[in-house]
C-alpha positions in Angstrom: -0.4 -4.8 -9.5 -2.5 -3.7 -6.5 -1.8 0.0 -7.1 -2.7 -0.3 -10.7 -5.9 -2.1 -9.8 -6.7 0.6 -7.2 -6.3 3.3 -9.8 -8.6 1.4 -12.2 -11.1 0.9 -9.3 -11.1 4.7 -8.5 -11.8 5.4 -12.2 -14.7 2.9 -12.1 -16.1 4.5 -9.0 -15.9 7.9 -10.5 -17.5 6.7 -13.8 -20.4 4.9 -12.0 -21.2 7.7 -9.6 -20.8 10.8 -11.8 -21.7 9.4 -15.3 -23.6 6.1 -15.3 -25.3 6.2 -12.0 -25.2 3.6 -9.2 -27.6 0.6 -9.0 -27.6 -1.8 -6.1 -25.8 -4.4 -8.1 -23.0 -2.0 -9.2 -22.6 -0.7 -5.6 -22.3 -4.3 -4.4 -19.7 -5.3 -7.0 -17.7 -2.1 -6.6 -17.8 -2.4 -2.8 -16.6 -6.1 -3.0 -13.8 -5.2 -5.4 -12.8 -2.3 -3.2 -12.4 -4.7 -0.3 -10.4 -7.2 -2.4 -8.0 -4.4 -3.5 -7.5 -2.7 -0.2 -7.4 -5.7 2.2 -3.9 -6.8 1.3 -2.3 -3.3 1.3 -1.8 -3.1 5.0 -0.2 -6.6 5.5 1.9 -6.1 2.4 3.3 -2.8 3.9 4.5 -4.8 6.9 6.2 -7.3 4.6 7.7 -4.5 2.6 9.2 -2.9 5.7 10.4 -6.2 7.0 12.1 -7.0 3.7 13.7 -3.5 3.2 14.5 -2.5 6.8 15.6 -4.0 10.1 12.2 -4.0 11.8 12.4 -3.0 15.5 9.5 -2.5 17.9 9.8 1.2 17.7 9.4 1.2 13.9 6.5 -1.2 14.1 4.8 1.1 16.7 5.4 4.1 14.4 3.8 2.3 11.5 0.8 1.3 13.6 0.4 4.9 15.0 0.7 6.4 11.6 -1.9 4.1 10.2 -4.3 4.8 13.1 -3.8 8.6 12.8 -4.3 8.4 9.0 -7.5 6.4 9.5 -8.9 8.8 12.0 -8.1 11.8 9.9 -9.5 10.4 6.7 -12.7 9.4 8.5 -13.1 12.9 9.8 -12.5 14.5 6.4 -14.8 11.9 4.7 -17.5 12.6 7.2 -17.4 16.4 6.6 -17.3 16.0 2.8 -20.0 13.4 2.7 -22.3 15.6 4.8 -21.9 18.2 2.2 -22.5 15.9 -0.8 -22.6 12.0 -0.6 -21.6 11.7 -4.3 -18.1 12.8 -3.4 -17.2 9.4 -2.0 -15.4 8.2 -5.2 -13.6 11.6 -5.4 -12.2 11.0 -1.9 -11.4 7.5 -2.8 -9.5 8.5 -5.9 -7.6 11.2 -4.0 -6.5 8.8 -1.3 -5.5 6.2 -3.9 -3.4 8.7 -5.8 -1.8 9.9 -2.5 -1.0 6.3 -1.5 0.4 5.5 -4.9 2.6 8.6 -4.9 3.9 7.8 -1.4 4.6 4.2 -2.5 6.5 5.4 -5.5 8.4 7.9 -3.4 9.4 5.2 -0.9 10.8 3.1 -3.7 12.8 6.1 -5.1 14.2 6.7 -1.6 15.1 3.1 -1.2 16.8 2.8 -4.6 18.8 6.0 -4.0 20.0 4.9 -0.5 20.4 1.2 -0.7 23.7 -0.6 -0.1 24.3 -3.5 -2.4 25.5 -6.8 -1.0 28.9 -8.1 -2.2 27.5 -11.7 -2.8 24.6 -10.8 -5.0 22.8 -7.8 -6.3 20.2 -8.1 -3.5 20.7 -6.6 -0.1 20.6 -9.0 3.0 18.4 -7.4 5.6 18.7 -9.5 8.7 20.9 -12.2 10.2 18.5 -15.0 9.2 18.5 -13.9 5.6 22.3 -13.6 5.6 22.6 -17.2 6.8 20.2 -18.4 4.1 22.2 -16.5 1.5 25.5 -18.0 2.8 24.0 -21.6 2.5 22.9 -20.9 -1.0 26.2 -19.6 -2.1 28.0 -22.5 -0.4 25.8 -25.0 -2.2 26.4 -23.3 -5.6 30.2 -23.3 -5.1 30.3 -27.0 -4.4 
């Protein structure tokens, strides 16, 4: 839902900047919606990794370093492009949304190709706590 909303948001930004023209109200509304769409993506990525993988401190550190490196790189690129023409902000936003969506779809494809199904249910148990909860549920269902 978030990725579909982000693609619609990118289309709205492109439409308002290149076709309709920005007013202070449209800039305020689009900026607020941009924050509402992008604010949950980073925490949800932690939840996604925690659900799909056994999270260790090294993986968490790599995720944070990758996020920081991506943020610094995108800020540098955005600064260079916006110095050339400020109207290219929605173009950059659309490109980054499409890249993030493609990476998200790619990660799901890799997960679906390499997952190991659990014998109890169709869902894979990730950590010991989850295995214990699944065992309790199956024991209650069997009684």
